[in-house]
LUMSEBA-897066 format. One record per residue (C-alpha): residue number from 0; residue in one letter; chain; x, y, z. Coordinates in steps of 0.5 Angstrom, whole numbers. Layout:
BEGIN
R   num   residuo   cadena       x       y       z
R   NUM         A        A       X       Y       Z
...
REM end
This chain:
BEGIN
R   num   residuo   cadena       x       y       z
R     0         M        A      -4      70      -9
R     1         R        A     -11      71     -10
R     2         R        A     -15      67      -5
R     3         K        A     -21      63      -7
R     4         P        A     -28      65      -5
R     5         L        A     -30      61       1
R     6         Y        A     -35      57      -2
R     7         K        A     -30      54      -7
R     8         V        A     -26      51      -1
R     9         L        A     -26      44       0
R    10         Y        A     -26      44       7
R    11         F        A     -32      49       8
R    12         Q        A     -36      45       2
R    13         V        A     -35      39       7
R    14         I        A     -38      42      13
R    15         V        A     -44      45      10
R    16         A        A     -45      38       7
R    17         I        A     -45      35      14
R    18         M        A     -49      40      17
R    19         I        A     -54      39      11
R    20         G        A     -53      31      12
R    21         V        A     -55      32      19
R    22         A        A     -61      35      18
R    23         V        A     -64      31      13
R    24         G        A     -63      25      17
R    25         H        A     -66      29      23
R    26         F        A     -73      31      19
R    27         L        A     -72      25      14
R    28         P        A     -70      19      16
R    29         K        A     -72      14      11
R    30         A        A     -70      19       6
R    31         A        A     -63      20      10
R    32         I        A     -62      12       9
R    33         E        A     -62      12       2
R    34         M        A     -57      17       1
R    35         K        A     -52      11       4
R    36         P        A     -49      10      -3
R    37         F        A     -46      17      -4
R    38         G        A     -42      15       1
R    39         D        A     -40       9       0
R    40         A        A     -38      10      -7
R    41         F        A     -34      16      -5
R    42         I        A     -30      10      -1
R    43         K        A     -30       6      -6
R    44         L        A     -27      11     -11
R    45         V        A     -22      13      -7
R    46         R        A     -20       6      -4
R    47         M        A     -19       4     -12
R    48         M        A     -13       9     -12
R    49         I        A      -9       7      -6
R    50         A        A      -6       1      -9
R    51         P        A      -3       4     -13
R    52         V        A      -1      11     -11
R    53         I        A       3       7      -5
R    54         F        A       6       3     -10
R    55         C        A       9       9     -13
R    56         T        A      11      12      -8
R    57         V        A      14       6      -4
R    58         V        A      18       4     -10
R    59         T        A      21      11     -12
R    60         G        A      22      12      -5
R    61         I        A      26       6      -3
R    62         A        A      29       6     -10
R    63         G        A      32      13      -9
R    64         M        A      36      11      -2
R    65         S        A      43      10      -3
R    66         D        A      43       5       4
R    67         I        A      38      -1       3
R    68         R        A      39      -2      11
R    69         K        A      36       4      11
R    70         V        A      29       1      10
R    71         G        A      30      -4      15
R    72         R        A      32       1      20
R    73         V        A      26       6      18
R    74         A        A      21       0      20
R    75         G        A      24      -2      26
R    76         K        A      24       6      28
R    77         A        A      17       6      27
R    78         L        A      14      -1      29
R    79         L        A      18       2      35
R    80         Y        A      14       8      36
R    81         F        A       8       5      35
R    82         E        A       8       0      40
R    83         V        A      10       6      45
R    84         V        A       5      11      42
R    85         S        A      -1       5      43
R    86         T        A       1       3      50
R    87         I        A       1      11      51
R    88         A        A      -6      11      48
R    89         F        A      -9       5      52
R    90         A        A      -6       8      59
R    91         I        A     -10      14      57
R    92         G        A     -16      10      56
R    93         L        A     -15       6      62
R    94         L        A     -14      12      67
R    95         A        A     -20      15      64
R    96         A        A     -25       9      64
R    97         H        A     -23       8      72
R    98         I        A     -24      16      73
R    99         L        A     -30      17      70
R   100         K        A     -33      11      70
R   101         P        A     -38      11      64
R   102         G        A     -41       5      65
R   103         A        A     -42       5      73
R   104         G        A     -50       5      75
R   105         F        A     -53       1      68
R   106         N        A     -53      -5      72
R   107         V        A     -55      -9      67
R   108         D        A     -56     -17      67
R   109         P        A     -53     -20      62
R   110         A        A     -58     -26      61
R   111         T        A     -63     -20      59
R   112         L        A     -59     -18      53
R   113         D        A     -61     -21      46
R   114         A        A     -55     -24      44
R   115         S        A     -58     -25      36
R   116         A        A     -56     -17      36
R   117         V        A     -49     -19      36
R   118         S        A     -49     -25      32
R   119         S        A     -47     -23      26
R   120         Y        A     -40     -20      29
R   121         A        A     -38     -26      33
R   122         P        A     -37     -32      27
R   123         Q        A     -33     -26      24
R   124         A        A     -29     -26      30
R   125         Q        A     -28     -33      30
R   126         H        A     -25     -34      23
R   127         G        A     -18     -30      24
R   128         D        A     -12     -35      26
R   129         G        A      -9     -31      30
R   130         I        A      -2     -27      30
R   131         A        A       0     -33      25
R   132         G        A      -5     -32      20
R   133         F        A      -5     -25      21
R   134         F        A       2     -24      18
R   135         M        A       1     -30      13
R   136         H        A      -5     -26      11
R   137         I        A       1     -20       9
R   138         I        A       3     -25       4
R   139         P        A      -1     -25      -3
R   140         D        A      -2     -31      -6
R   141         T        A       0     -28     -13
R   142         F        A       4     -21     -15
R   143         I        A      -2     -19     -18
R   144         G        A      -7     -21     -12
R   145         A        A      -4     -16      -8
R   146         F        A      -7     -10     -12
R   147         T        A     -14     -13     -12
R   148         Q        A     -16     -16      -5
R   149         G        A     -16      -9      -2
R   150         D        A     -11      -9       4
R   151         V        A      -6      -4       5
R   152         L        A       0      -9       8
R   153         P        A       0     -14       2
R   154         V        A       2      -8      -3
R   155         L        A       6      -5       2
R   156         L        A      10     -12       2
R   157         I        A      10     -12      -6
R   158         S        A      13      -4      -6
R   159         M        A      18      -6      -2
R   160         L        A      21     -12      -5
R   161         F        A      20      -9     -11
R   162         G        A      23      -2      -9
R   163         T        A      29      -6      -6
R   164         A        A      30     -10     -12
R   165         L        A      31      -3     -17
R   166         A        A      36      -1     -12
R   167         M        A      40      -7     -12
R   168         M        A      41      -6     -20
R   169         G        A      44       1     -19
R   170         E        A      44       5     -25
R   171         S        A      40       0     -30
R   172         A        A      33       1     -26
R   173         K        A      34       9     -27
R   174         P        A      29       8     -33
R   175         L        A      24       4     -30
R   176         I        A      25       9     -24
R   177         D        A      23      15     -28
R   178         L        A      17      11     -31
R   179         I        A      14       9     -24
R   180         E        A      16      17     -22
R   181         L        A      12      20     -28
R   182         L        A       6      14     -27
R   183         S        A       5      17     -20
R   184         K        A       3      24     -23
R   185         P        A      -3      22     -26
R   186         F        A      -5      17     -21
R   187         F        A      -5      24     -16
R   188         R        A      -8      28     -21
R   189         I        A     -15      22     -21
R   190         L        A     -14      23     -13
R   191         R        A     -15      31     -14
R   192         I        A     -21      30     -18
R   193         I        A     -24      25     -14
R   194         S        A     -23      29      -7
R   195         G        A     -28      34     -11
R   196         L        A     -33      29     -10
R   197         A        A     -31      29      -2
R   198         P        A     -38      33       0
R   199         I        A     -42      29      -3
R   200         G        A     -39      23       0
R   201         A        A     -40      26       7
R   202         F        A     -46      28       6
R   203         G        A     -48      21       4
R   204         A        A     -45      17      10
R   205         I        A     -47      23      15
R   206         A        A     -54      23      13
R   207         F        A     -55      15      13
R   208         T        A     -52      15      20
R   209         I        A     -57      20      23
R   210         G        A     -62      17      19
R   211         R        A     -62      10      21
R   212         Y        A     -59      11      28
R   213         G        A     -62      17      30
R   214         I        A     -59      23      35
R   215         V        A     -64      20      40
R   216         S        A     -60      14      40
R   217         L        A     -54      18      43
R   218         L        A     -57      20      50
R   219         P        A     -58      13      53
R   220         M        A     -50      12      52
R   221         V        A     -48      20      52
R   222         R        A     -43      19      58
R   223         L        A     -39      13      54
R   224         V        A     -39      17      47
R   225         G        A     -37      24      52
R   226         T        A     -32      19      55
R   227         F        A     -29      17      48
R   228         Y        A     -29      24      45
R   229         L        A     -26      28      51
R   230         T        A     -21      22      52
R   231         A        A     -19      22      45
R   232         F        A     -19      30      45
R   233         L        A     -13      29      51
R   234         F        A      -9      24      48
R   235         I        A      -9      29      41
R   236         S        A      -7      35      45
R   237         C        A      -3      32      50
R   238         G        A       0      27      48
R   239         L        A       1      28      40
R   240         G        A       1      36      43
R   241         L        A       7      34      47
R   242         I        A      11      29      41
R   243         A        A      10      35      36
R   244         R        A      13      41      40
R   245         A        A      19      36      42
R   246         C        A      19      35      34
R   247         G        A      19      42      33
R   248         F        A      12      43      30
R   249         S        A       6      46      33
R   250         L        A       1      41      33
R   251         W        A      -5      45      32
R   252         R        A      -2      49      26
R   253         F        A      -2      41      23
R   254         V        A      -9      40      24
R   255         V        A     -11      47      20
R   256         Y        A      -6      44      14
R   257         I        A     -10      37      14
R   258         K        A     -16      40      15
R   259         D        A     -19      38       9
R   260         E        A     -17      31      10
R   261         L        A     -19      30      17
R   262         L        A     -26      33      15
R   263         I        A     -26      28      10
R   264         V        A     -25      22      15
R   265         L        A     -30      26      20
R   266         G        A     -36      26      15
R   267         T        A     -34      19      12
R   268         S        A     -32      15      18
R   269         S        A     -27      12      14
R   270         S        A     -19      14      16
R   271         E        A     -18      10       9
R   272         A        A     -22      16       5
R   273         A        A     -16      21       6
R   274         L        A     -10      16       6
R   275         P        A      -8      18      -1
R   276         Q        A      -9      25       0
R   277         L        A      -4      25       6
R   278         I        A       2      22       3
R   279         E        A       2      27      -2
R   280         K        A       0      33       4
R   281         L        A       6      30       8
R   282         E        A      11      29       2
R   283         R        A      10      37       1
R   284         L        A      10      39       8
R   285         G        A      18      36       7
R   286         C        A      18      29       9
R   287         S        A      22      25       5
R   288         R        A      18      20       0
R   289         G        A      22      13       3
R   290         V        A      19      15      10
R   291         V        A      12      17       8
R   292         G        A      11      11       4
R   293         L        A      13       6       9
R   294         V        A      11       9      15
R   295         L        A       4      11      14
R   296         P        A       0       6      11
R   297         T        A       4       1      16
R   298         G        A       1       5      21
R   299         Y        A      -6       4      19
R   300         S        A      -6      -3      21
R   301         F        A       0      -2      26
R   302         N        A      -1       5      29
R   303         L        A      -9       5      31
R   304         D        A      -9      10      37
R   305         G        A     -16      12      36
R   306         N        A     -18       4      37
R   307         S        A     -13       3      43
R   308         I        A     -17       8      47
R   309         Y        A     -24       5      44
R   310         M        A     -22      -1      46
R   311         T        A     -19       0      53
R   312         L        A     -26       5      54
R   313         V        A     -31       0      51
R   314         I        A     -29      -6      55
R   315         L        A     -28      -3      61
R   316         F        A     -36       0      60
R   317         L        A     -38      -6      59
R   318         A        A     -35      -9      65
R   319         Q        A     -38      -4      69
R   320         A        A     -45      -4      66
R   321         T        A     -46     -11      67
R   322         N        A     -43     -11      74
R   323         T        A     -37     -15      72
R   324         H        A     -32     -15      77
R   325         L        A     -24     -15      74
R   326         T        A     -18     -15      77
R   327         M        A     -13     -11      74
R   328         L        A      -9     -17      72
R   329         Q        A     -15     -19      68
R   330         E        A     -16     -12      66
R   331         I        A      -9     -12      63
R   332         T        A     -10     -18      60
R   333         L        A     -15     -16      56
R   334         L        A     -12     -10      54
R   335         G        A      -6     -14      52
R   336         L        A     -11     -18      48
R   337         S        A     -14     -13      45
R   338         M        A      -7     -10      42
R   339         L        A      -6     -17      38
R   340         T        A     -13     -17      36
R   341         S        A     -13     -10      33
R   342         K        A      -7     -11      29
R   343         G        A      -9     -10      21
R   344         A        A     -16      -7      23
R   345         T        A     -17      -1      18
R   346         G        A     -21       5      19
R   347         V        A     -27       2      16
R   348         T        A     -33       2      20
R   349         G        A     -35      -4      23
R   350         A        A     -28      -7      24
R   351         A        A     -27      -4      31
R   352         I        A     -33      -9      34
R   353         I        A     -31     -15      30
R   354         T        A     -24     -14      34
R   355         L        A     -28     -13      40
R   356         A        A     -32     -19      39
R   357         A        A     -25     -23      38
R   358         T        A     -22     -20      45
R   359         L        A     -28     -22      49
R   360         S        A     -29     -29      45
R   361         I        A     -22     -31      47
R   362         M        A     -23     -29      54
R   363         P        A     -29     -29      56
R   364         V        A     -29     -25      63
R   365         V        A     -34     -20      60
R   366         P        A     -40     -22      57
R   367         V        A     -40     -22      49
R   368         S        A     -47     -21      49
R   369         S        A     -47     -14      52
R   370         I        A     -44     -12      46
R   371         V        A     -51     -11      44
R   372         L        A     -51      -4      49
R   373         I        A     -46      -1      45
R   374         L        A     -49      -2      38
R   375         G        A     -53       4      37
R   376         V        A     -48       9      38
R   377         E        A     -42       5      35
R   378         R        A     -42       9      29
R   379         F        A     -42      16      33
R   380         M        A     -35      13      36
R   381         S        A     -33      11      29
R   382         E        A     -31      18      27
R   383         C        A     -27      21      32
R   384         R        A     -24      14      32
R   385         G        A     -22      16      25
R   386         V        A     -20      22      26
R   387         T        A     -15      20      32
R   388         N        A     -12      14      28
R   389         T        A     -11      19      22
R   390         M        A      -8      24      27
R   391         G        A      -3      19      30
R   392         N        A       0      16      24
R   393         C        A       1      23      21
R   394         V        A       5      25      27
R   395         A        A       8      19      27
R   396         S        A      10      20      19
R   397         I        A      14      27      21
R   398         V        A      17      24      27
R   399         I        A      20      18      24
R   400         A        A      23      23      18
R   401         A        A      25      27      23
R   402         W        A      29      22      27
R   403         E        A      31      20      20
R   404         K        A      34      27      19
R   405         E        A      30      27      12
R   406         L        A      25      32      14
R   407         G        A      26      39      11
R   408         R        A      25      44      16
R   409         D        A      24      50      11
R   410         A        A      18      46       7
R   411         L        A      15      44      14
R   412         K        A      16      52      17
R   413         A        A      13      54      10
R   414         A        A       8      49      10
R   415         L        A       5      51      17
R   416         A        A       6      58      17
R   417         G        A       1      64      17
R   418         P        A      -5      64      20
R   419         G        A      -9      59      15
R   420         G        A      -3      55      14
R   421         R        A      -1      59       7
R   422         G        A       3      51       5
R   423         D        A      -4      50       3
R   424         R        A      -6      54      -2
R   425         G        A      -3      50      -7
R   426         R        A      -9      45      -7
REM end
């Protein structure tokens, strides 16, 4: 099969767009800030397709399962995996914060900080109703409401119930299942059309980031940002790498396979921007539709490995920067709270700050006003956070599929074969 010219390949276009965005943001900051709508529009286009894609994928996947108990078993295994791996991410972040001490030497007096700078985040953090409120939020007010409120979990709940009902109906439901299967094809076709706009979206998002905050804003906090990127890399290469090896595939070949989607996440700072495309790619990789449809969307609320590392490092950074002494019990308590408050935080920029404010408000040992120290570099950390979340959820989907013996090893081998990931040529 004849290979595409490099300039027509999506990942190359996205890389060039990011480089141009950085240049425009640095040299023409005022013009770059005006590019923000390009990034926002691309993310809105993708999010517009998330609900119908998840509905079709989950419904047909569950309806095709012969054993209804399997749905609960897959969900249980996924949640167990999520909690174990998230705890590992927290532990790695805790270790990195104590060894590298990114906040040591700042000697910031909390009384001198401008608390008004975080005033827009604190109220949002206080409006939650705890764990009970989170689970109540999963249940939509109406069936249609699940598709209009813009959250993944209500759509997932409706899809699971609908798919289970169809499976219980037996042969009489086959025409409707076939119709939903047919309906999913134009939705994925629309996604391919939208994916072609990824370079424009990445350009707009990265240009705005550099133009608004400037590369120089990184310098005072380079130790924190560097520690976060290093820790995330170690988690991916060592933690996820070992999990992938135990599951029988190469993590780095898999990275090549989903490089387009990772670059979209990197450019837009939103892990949701690649969710529908990843569902399709994981199915092509050999994972069963039912497993992917359950595990991947659920992971976007329950398996945020990047957020876990971020919360650990930032909380301890703020404590070190303000000379706030934390006992080991206080550290563990704060990190435990952050594990709870981060549930349901999607990969959209800004959610992590709200979660951080919520955690520090519940247990105000570290001053909430100290969050102002990281506002200038938060956007630069969101890219890495999104990529780490995405990698963690993709690996989780493959692991659970293998655990359920629903991973096509031949398809996996073919997709990841060759130096360029030959299985990616069908794009």
